[in-house]
Each structure stands twice: as C-alpha cells, then as structure tokens.
C-alpha positions, -999 to +999 in steps of 0.1 A: -104+056-244-080+073-268-048+081-249-029+096-278-015+131-274-038+158-290-032+167-327-014+200-319+011+181-297+014+154-324+025+181-348+051+193-324+063+158-316+057+136-346+055+098-341+052+102-303+025+082-285+018+078-249-003+051-234-027+059-205-002+045-179+028+065-192+051+036-187+079+048-209+076+086-207+070+112-179+034+121-172+026+155-188+018+182-164-018+185-176-024+148-171-011+146-135-035+139-107-043+164-080-027+163-045-061+153-030-065+124-054-030+110-048-033+116-010-066+096-009-048+067-026-018+068-002-040+073+028-058+041+021-026+022+012-015+012+048-051+003+058-046-033+049-042-067+065-004-068+058-001-039+083-029-049+107-016-084+113+020-075+121+007-045+142-014-070+162+017-091+168+038-062+180+010-051+204+007-087+217+044-088+224+049-054+241+014-044+251-006-017+234+011+015+246+047+002+244+039-014+211+030+019+195+067+030+197+082+005+172+051+009+150+055+047+149+093+045+142+087+021+113+061+043+098+083+074+102+111+056+083+086+047+056+073+082+055+107+097+049+120+075+021+086+071+004+080+108+007+113+116-010+106+092-038+070+106-042+083+142-042+107+133-071+080+115-089+056+144-085+082+169-097+094+150-127+063+129-136+085+098-138+073+064-126+095+039-107+110+023-138+120+056-153+136+068-120+154+034-116+167+037-151+183+071-143+197+057-110+209+022-119+211+023-157+192+002-183+205-031-169+203-022-132+168-009-134+156-044-146+169-059-114+153-032-092+120-035-111+122-073-108+125-070-070+096-046-069+074-069-091+082-098-068+073-078-037+040-067-053+031-103-063+038-115-028+019-086-013-011-094-035-010-131-027-008-124+011-037-100+010-060-123-009-051-153+013-053-133+045-087-120+035-100-156+030-084-168+062-096-140+083-133-142+071-131-180+075-120-177+111-144-149+119-176-160+101-169-195+088-170-185+052-153-207+026-116-197+027-106-205-009-137-190-024-134-158-005-097-155-014-106-159-051-134-134-050-112-109-030-084-113-056-109-107-085-122-076-067-087-062-061-079-067-098-112-051-109-106-020-088-070-017-100-082-020-136-106+009-131-075+030-123-064+057-100-099+073-097-114+041-083-085+037-059-089+073-047-126+068-041-120+035-022-093+051-001-115+081+008-142+058+020-125+026+033-096+042+051-117+063+075-139+033+082-108+012+089-097+037+115-132+039+130-135+001+133-100-001+148-109+025+175-141+005+183-120-027+187-096-009+210-125+003+232-141-031+233-108-048+243-100-021+269-133-029+287-121-063+298-083-062+295-055-038+303-040-022+271-005-024+286-007-062+292+016-084+272-003-113+256+026-136+245+049-157+268+085-145+271+097-172+247+079-155+218+089-119+227+113-099+205+132-067+210+124-032+197+146-034+165+131-067+154+095-054+160+102-021+142+113-039+111+085-064+108 
C-alpha cells in the first residue's frame, strides 16, 4: 500500500512523506477515521481480562452491588482524562508522541513514551498469559501453547490495522457484555449478589479497590 501524499500535495510540500501510521506528523483531515470507527475500537478496549479479573476481585471483596461503586468511579476517572486526550488528538490529528513532545519537550517526551511503551508491553504480556491460564483452568487446554497462539492472534489483528480492531470491537464487545450478563444471572440463582466472598483479612477499602 502506497502511503505517500498524492502528487498535487507533493508539489505543494516537496520532500514530504508520511507513512501510514503518521508517527511523525499529524494525520491529515481526509485520512482521519470516522467517529463510529474510533468508538468501536474504544468500546472494545475495556472488554479484556485485565479489567475482568480486577473487577471480579472487587466484587468478591465488597459484594456485587457495593463493588459496582469503586468500579464506576474508576471508570469515570478514566473517561475524563482519556476523553480529554482523545478530544485533543481528534482535533489536532496528533498521536501520543507528538502531544508529549509539545508538553514535555523533545527530551521529556522520550521518558513519557518510554513509560507508555513499558505499560503496553506489560499489558500485552498479561493478556496473553491470562488467556492461557484462564482457558487452562476452564477447559484444561495447554496453557503455554494457548498463550503463544493468543499472542500471535493479537499481533496479527493489530498488524491489520484500525479497521480490523473496529470490526473486532463491534462484534466481540457486545458478546462480552452478553456473556457477562449471563454469568451474573447464573450466579444469582444460587448466591446472593450482595454477599462478600473473601474473608476480612483479604478485604480492602474503597480507595484501594477504585485504583486497582
């Protein structure tokens, strides 16, 4: 796929080339994705094991109904600051590195980008490992093999780009919610949703649970 700017634009801006990811320049207005496409990606972003597992711990500590409060507070905080960053990115077409450069300078943005890269690598490792561990416990599948296959699948989907992520989010996220609701119904048949499932020694307060 040729990601160079069209000839007319090249004439106006000689020696300017943009790769398909626009890592070093803002995304041109005509190349920006629609609100629906971006929303589909972000809608599916929190539907992952890294949120499901801590959420399960919070509910086990406080009970289902009381556990919803710190979960909602944490998501509200995330919504505010991620929403502000996203609004700026959508208005300017700048990615995280470009925004960080303007905020922290050329040296400071390296530190901020390094922190982000470390978080993303850890997030990826946790999700691949958690997928293998979960399917091993649930169905007895080979944990390491499943983790490797899951990692390869994640990389393949990411390589396909934003369109694949938007399709996946549009399909997988609603299914995630449906399965979660089914699980709640099944559990509520035999157990009280307000019951705490961890002994007092393992319980934590609201601030600790909201920041998990």
